[in-house]
C-alpha atoms as one frame of an Amber mdcrd trajectory, in Angstrom:
protein
   0.000   0.000   0.000   1.408   3.378  -0.939   1.984   6.139   1.586  -0.739
   8.180  -0.122  -3.318   5.441   0.405  -2.361   5.225   4.076  -2.697   8.981
   4.544  -6.027   9.298   2.763  -8.165   8.161   5.740  -6.302  10.570   8.031
  -6.790  13.436   5.590 -10.485  12.647   5.176 -10.936  12.546   8.945  -9.275
  15.968   9.277 -11.558  17.415   6.607 -14.608  15.928   8.366 -13.516  17.456
  11.686 -13.092  20.893  10.094 -16.509  20.598   8.442 -18.050  19.536  11.766
 -16.422  22.453  13.568 -17.788  24.906  11.005 -21.206  23.287  11.147 -21.198
  23.368  14.963 -20.407  27.061  15.026 -23.083  27.771  12.397 -25.724  25.874
  14.380 -24.668  27.682  17.569 -25.117  31.062  15.889 -28.405  30.106  14.222
 -30.113  28.717  17.321 -31.064  30.469  20.584 -27.801  29.296  22.210 -26.206
  32.718  21.702 -28.876  34.363  23.846 -27.347  32.786  26.976 -23.867  31.545
  25.995 -20.668  33.008  24.576 -17.628  31.045  23.485 -15.055  32.670  25.754
 -16.900  34.070  28.748 -19.820  33.438  31.062 -22.925  35.401  30.195 -26.255
  34.126  31.481 -24.887  30.599  31.078 -21.319  29.326  31.199 -18.887  30.057
  28.394 -18.543  27.194  25.944 -14.849  26.879  26.716 -15.747  26.493  30.414
 -18.077  23.657  29.467 -15.372  22.003  27.368 -12.920  22.278  30.252 -15.376
  20.823  32.788 -16.051  17.766  30.645 -12.624  17.277  29.057 -11.922  13.992
  30.875 -15.449  12.590  30.725 -15.678   9.860  28.069 -19.484  10.147  28.026
 -19.474  13.941  27.725 -20.501  14.195  24.083 -23.725  12.254  24.600 -24.422
  13.900  27.948 -24.043  17.405  26.516 -26.170  16.549  23.496 -28.897  15.454
  25.911 -28.556  18.669  27.917 -28.794  20.730  24.737 -31.953  18.970  23.558
 -33.725  18.397  26.857 -32.466  21.226  29.021 -30.901  20.867  32.439 -30.892
  22.396  35.890 -28.256  22.622  38.590 -25.109  21.877  36.576 -23.963  25.515
  36.599 -25.988  27.030  39.421 -29.663  27.705  39.946 -30.462  29.027  36.463
 -32.086  26.235  34.418 -31.266  25.760  30.769 -34.461  25.211  28.799 -34.783
  22.534  26.122 -33.648  23.684  22.684 -35.393  23.175  19.391 -32.598  21.191
  17.757 -32.552  17.810  16.107 -30.637  14.939  17.648 -27.970  15.325  14.955
 -27.669  19.063  15.574 -27.300  18.434  19.313 -24.517  15.917  18.632 -22.729
  18.328  16.292 -23.031  21.152  18.830 -21.787  18.904  21.623 -18.765  17.729
  19.626 -17.957  21.305  18.620 -18.217  22.591  22.189 -15.927  19.829  23.452
 -13.385  20.665  20.722 -12.980  24.223  22.006  -9.768  24.850  23.880
């Protein structure tokens, strides 16, 4: 197998990750998320980078966050509840993966 054939899956994965990151940011900006969250800093809700940091070592974080995004949550970041969001399951997964990718 040539070196090029070995690198192709790695290159395709990198392209998919970039596309997912762009899609995650687009969904974030298009949905009500921006009313309560910012990427860098706490507003009404925690900053997305704070969320990524909190869950960085949690292997189940992506699914957990997707559930929080879709169904809402209360008590994870204080008394202010996060309401359920009108996103599809796929959009919630993309948002969750994007949030966790933020450093």
